[in-house]
mmCIF file as Biopython writes it, N, C-alpha, C and O atoms, coordinates in Angstrom:
data_model
#
loop_
_atom_site.group_PDB
_atom_site.id
_atom_site.type_symbol
_atom_site.label_atom_id
_atom_site.label_alt_id
_atom_site.label_comp_id
_atom_site.label_asym_id
_atom_site.label_entity_id
_atom_site.label_seq_id
_atom_site.pdbx_PDB_ins_code
_atom_site.Cartn_x
_atom_site.Cartn_y
_atom_site.Cartn_z
_atom_site.occupancy
_atom_site.B_iso_or_equiv
_atom_site.auth_seq_id
_atom_site.auth_asym_id
_atom_site.pdbx_PDB_model_num
ATOM 1   N N  . MET A ? 1  ? 85.092  88.682  121.156 1.0 0.0 1  A 1 
ATOM 2   C CA . MET A ? 1  ? 85.836  88.368  122.390 1.0 0.0 1  A 1 
ATOM 3   C C  . MET A ? 1  ? 85.858  86.848  122.596 1.0 0.0 1  A 1 
ATOM 4   O O  . MET A ? 1  ? 86.819  86.294  123.129 1.0 0.0 1  A 1 
ATOM 5   N N  . LYS A ? 2  ? 84.820  86.216  122.178 1.0 0.0 2  A 1 
ATOM 6   C CA . LYS A ? 2  ? 84.763  84.742  122.343 1.0 0.0 2  A 1 
ATOM 7   C C  . LYS A ? 2  ? 85.821  84.074  121.459 1.0 0.0 2  A 1 
ATOM 8   O O  . LYS A ? 2  ? 86.427  83.075  121.847 1.0 0.0 2  A 1 
ATOM 9   N N  . SER A ? 3  ? 86.027  84.622  120.304 1.0 0.0 3  A 1 
ATOM 10  C CA . SER A ? 3  ? 87.023  84.019  119.387 1.0 0.0 3  A 1 
ATOM 11  C C  . SER A ? 3  ? 88.413  84.578  119.697 1.0 0.0 3  A 1 
ATOM 12  O O  . SER A ? 3  ? 88.829  85.595  119.143 1.0 0.0 3  A 1 
ATOM 13  N N  . SER A ? 4  ? 89.095  83.913  120.567 1.0 0.0 4  A 1 
ATOM 14  C CA . SER A ? 4  ? 90.444  84.397  120.952 1.0 0.0 4  A 1 
ATOM 15  C C  . SER A ? 4  ? 91.480  83.873  119.939 1.0 0.0 4  A 1 
ATOM 16  O O  . SER A ? 4  ? 92.547  84.462  119.764 1.0 0.0 4  A 1 
ATOM 17  N N  . SER A ? 5  ? 91.157  82.805  119.308 1.0 0.0 5  A 1 
ATOM 18  C CA . SER A ? 5  ? 92.113  82.190  118.348 1.0 0.0 5  A 1 
ATOM 19  C C  . SER A ? 5  ? 92.362  83.125  117.150 1.0 0.0 5  A 1 
ATOM 20  O O  . SER A ? 5  ? 93.516  83.407  116.826 1.0 0.0 5  A 1 
ATOM 21  N N  . PRO A ? 6  ? 91.317  83.600  116.501 1.0 0.0 6  A 1 
ATOM 22  C CA . PRO A ? 6  ? 91.481  84.480  115.328 1.0 0.0 6  A 1 
ATOM 23  C C  . PRO A ? 6  ? 92.061  85.828  115.737 1.0 0.0 6  A 1 
ATOM 24  O O  . PRO A ? 6  ? 92.837  86.439  115.003 1.0 0.0 6  A 1 
ATOM 25  N N  . SER A ? 7  ? 91.669  86.274  116.918 1.0 0.0 7  A 1 
ATOM 26  C CA . SER A ? 7  ? 92.154  87.588  117.391 1.0 0.0 7  A 1 
ATOM 27  C C  . SER A ? 7  ? 93.672  87.540  117.609 1.0 0.0 7  A 1 
ATOM 28  O O  . SER A ? 7  ? 94.404  88.427  117.173 1.0 0.0 7  A 1 
ATOM 29  N N  . GLN A ? 8  ? 94.118  86.498  118.283 1.0 0.0 8  A 1 
ATOM 30  C CA . GLN A ? 8  ? 95.565  86.382  118.568 1.0 0.0 8  A 1 
ATOM 31  C C  . GLN A ? 8  ? 96.330  86.239  117.238 1.0 0.0 8  A 1 
ATOM 32  O O  . GLN A ? 8  ? 97.423  86.783  117.086 1.0 0.0 8  A 1 
ATOM 33  N N  . LEU A ? 9  ? 95.765  85.528  116.314 1.0 0.0 9  A 1 
ATOM 34  C CA . LEU A ? 9  ? 96.459  85.314  115.025 1.0 0.0 9  A 1 
ATOM 35  C C  . LEU A ? 9  ? 96.593  86.651  114.288 1.0 0.0 9  A 1 
ATOM 36  O O  . LEU A ? 9  ? 97.620  86.939  113.675 1.0 0.0 9  A 1 
ATOM 37  N N  . ASN A ? 10 ? 95.563  87.434  114.362 1.0 0.0 10 A 1 
ATOM 38  C CA . ASN A ? 10 ? 95.574  88.742  113.679 1.0 0.0 10 A 1 
ATOM 39  C C  . ASN A ? 10 ? 96.636  89.651  114.288 1.0 0.0 10 A 1 
ATOM 40  O O  . ASN A ? 10 ? 97.352  90.361  113.582 1.0 0.0 10 A 1 
ATOM 41  N N  . ILE A ? 11 ? 96.718  89.612  115.591 1.0 0.0 11 A 1 
ATOM 42  C CA . ILE A ? 11 ? 97.697  90.479  116.297 1.0 0.0 11 A 1 
ATOM 43  C C  . ILE A ? 11 ? 99.124  90.014  115.957 1.0 0.0 11 A 1 
ATOM 44  O O  . ILE A ? 11 ? 100.025 90.831  115.767 1.0 0.0 11 A 1 
ATOM 45  N N  . LEU A ? 12 ? 99.304  88.718  115.887 1.0 0.0 12 A 1 
ATOM 46  C CA . LEU A ? 12 ? 100.664 88.190  115.607 1.0 0.0 12 A 1 
ATOM 47  C C  . LEU A ? 12 ? 101.019 88.459  114.146 1.0 0.0 12 A 1 
ATOM 48  O O  . LEU A ? 12 ? 102.176 88.706  113.807 1.0 0.0 12 A 1 
ATOM 49  N N  . SER A ? 13 ? 100.023 88.405  113.312 1.0 0.0 13 A 1 
ATOM 50  C CA . SER A ? 13 ? 100.275 88.609  111.869 1.0 0.0 13 A 1 
ATOM 51  C C  . SER A ? 13 ? 100.608 90.086  111.600 1.0 0.0 13 A 1 
ATOM 52  O O  . SER A ? 13 ? 101.402 90.401  110.714 1.0 0.0 13 A 1 
ATOM 53  N N  . LYS A ? 14 ? 100.000 90.961  112.363 1.0 0.0 14 A 1 
ATOM 54  C CA . LYS A ? 14 ? 100.236 92.401  112.136 1.0 0.0 14 A 1 
ATOM 55  C C  . LYS A ? 14 ? 101.693 92.796  112.437 1.0 0.0 14 A 1 
ATOM 56  O O  . LYS A ? 14 ? 102.353 93.388  111.584 1.0 0.0 14 A 1 
ATOM 57  N N  . PRO A ? 15 ? 102.185 92.486  113.599 1.0 0.0 15 A 1 
ATOM 58  C CA . PRO A ? 15 ? 103.567 92.841  113.966 1.0 0.0 15 A 1 
ATOM 59  C C  . PRO A ? 15 ? 104.574 92.105  113.084 1.0 0.0 15 A 1 
ATOM 60  O O  . PRO A ? 15 ? 105.641 92.631  112.768 1.0 0.0 15 A 1 
ATOM 61  N N  . ASP A ? 16 ? 104.222 90.895  112.698 1.0 0.0 16 A 1 
ATOM 62  C CA . ASP A ? 16 ? 105.124 90.097  111.848 1.0 0.0 16 A 1 
ATOM 63  C C  . ASP A ? 16 ? 105.356 90.833  110.515 1.0 0.0 16 A 1 
ATOM 64  O O  . ASP A ? 16 ? 106.481 90.900  110.018 1.0 0.0 16 A 1 
ATOM 65  N N  . CYS A ? 17 ? 104.308 91.363  109.968 1.0 0.0 17 A 1 
ATOM 66  C CA . CYS A ? 17 ? 104.416 92.068  108.675 1.0 0.0 17 A 1 
ATOM 67  C C  . CYS A ? 17 ? 105.213 93.359  108.857 1.0 0.0 17 A 1 
ATOM 68  O O  . CYS A ? 17 ? 105.992 93.749  107.987 1.0 0.0 17 A 1 
ATOM 69  N N  . VAL A ? 18 ? 105.011 93.999  109.975 1.0 0.0 18 A 1 
ATOM 70  C CA . VAL A ? 18 ? 105.691 95.287  110.231 1.0 0.0 18 A 1 
ATOM 71  C C  . VAL A ? 18 ? 107.194 95.056  110.398 1.0 0.0 18 A 1 
ATOM 72  O O  . VAL A ? 18 ? 108.019 95.821  109.900 1.0 0.0 18 A 1 
ATOM 73  N N  . ILE A ? 19 ? 107.516 93.995  111.103 1.0 0.0 19 A 1 
ATOM 74  C CA . ILE A ? 19 ? 108.949 93.691  111.341 1.0 0.0 19 A 1 
ATOM 75  C C  . ILE A ? 19 ? 109.583 93.178  110.039 1.0 0.0 19 A 1 
ATOM 76  O O  . ILE A ? 19 ? 110.729 93.501  109.727 1.0 0.0 19 A 1 
ATOM 77  N N  . ILE A ? 20 ? 108.833 92.390  109.299 1.0 0.0 20 A 1 
ATOM 78  C CA . ILE A ? 20 ? 109.366 91.807  108.049 1.0 0.0 20 A 1 
ATOM 79  C C  . ILE A ? 20 ? 109.367 92.881  106.947 1.0 0.0 20 A 1 
ATOM 80  O O  . ILE A ? 20 ? 110.340 93.013  106.205 1.0 0.0 20 A 1 
ATOM 81  N N  . MET A ? 21 ? 108.280 93.637  106.848 1.0 0.0 21 A 1 
ATOM 82  C CA . MET A ? 21 ? 108.168 94.671  105.798 1.0 0.0 21 A 1 
ATOM 83  C C  . MET A ? 21 ? 107.716 95.988  106.419 1.0 0.0 21 A 1 
ATOM 84  O O  . MET A ? 21 ? 106.550 96.358  106.285 1.0 0.0 21 A 1 
ATOM 85  N N  . PRO A ? 22 ? 108.601 96.692  107.085 1.0 0.0 22 A 1 
ATOM 86  C CA . PRO A ? 22 ? 108.261 97.967  107.713 1.0 0.0 22 A 1 
ATOM 87  C C  . PRO A ? 22 ? 107.929 99.038  106.666 1.0 0.0 22 A 1 
ATOM 88  O O  . PRO A ? 22 ? 107.119 99.932  106.911 1.0 0.0 22 A 1 
ATOM 89  N N  . MET A ? 23 ? 108.550 98.932  105.531 1.0 0.0 23 A 1 
ATOM 90  C CA . MET A ? 23 ? 108.302 99.909  104.457 1.0 0.0 23 A 1 
ATOM 91  C C  . MET A ? 23 ? 106.879 99.740  103.915 1.0 0.0 23 A 1 
ATOM 92  O O  . MET A ? 23 ? 106.202 100.719 103.601 1.0 0.0 23 A 1 
ATOM 93  N N  . ASN A ? 24 ? 106.449 98.505  103.813 1.0 0.0 24 A 1 
ATOM 94  C CA . ASN A ? 24 ? 105.110 98.232  103.284 1.0 0.0 24 A 1 
ATOM 95  C C  . ASN A ? 24 ? 104.048 98.811  104.214 1.0 0.0 24 A 1 
ATOM 96  O O  . ASN A ? 24 ? 103.003 99.277  103.760 1.0 0.0 24 A 1 
ATOM 97  N N  . THR A ? 25 ? 104.317 98.779  105.505 1.0 0.0 25 A 1 
ATOM 98  C CA . THR A ? 25 ? 103.323 99.287  106.477 1.0 0.0 25 A 1 
ATOM 99  C C  . THR A ? 25 ? 103.248 100.815 106.386 1.0 0.0 25 A 1 
ATOM 100 O O  . THR A ? 25 ? 102.167 101.397 106.479 1.0 0.0 25 A 1 
ATOM 101 N N  . GLU A ? 26 ? 104.381 101.443 106.209 1.0 0.0 26 A 1 
ATOM 102 C CA . GLU A ? 26 ? 104.381 102.917 106.132 1.0 0.0 26 A 1 
ATOM 103 C C  . GLU A ? 26 ? 103.609 103.370 104.895 1.0 0.0 26 A 1 
ATOM 104 O O  . GLU A ? 26 ? 102.917 104.388 104.923 1.0 0.0 26 A 1 
ATOM 105 N N  . MET A ? 27 ? 103.728 102.640 103.859 1.0 0.0 27 A 1 
ATOM 106 C CA . MET A ? 27 ? 103.043 102.978 102.606 1.0 0.0 27 A 1 
ATOM 107 C C  . MET A ? 27 ? 101.548 102.813 102.815 1.0 0.0 27 A 1 
ATOM 108 O O  . MET A ? 27 ? 100.766 103.043 101.893 1.0 0.0 27 A 1 
#
């Protein structure tokens, strides 16, 4: 919880991959 920087980056990276490669996420 103290590390908000890495947490926010992880959340942004997750949706980015899903939007960019939705097929890769389903696999």
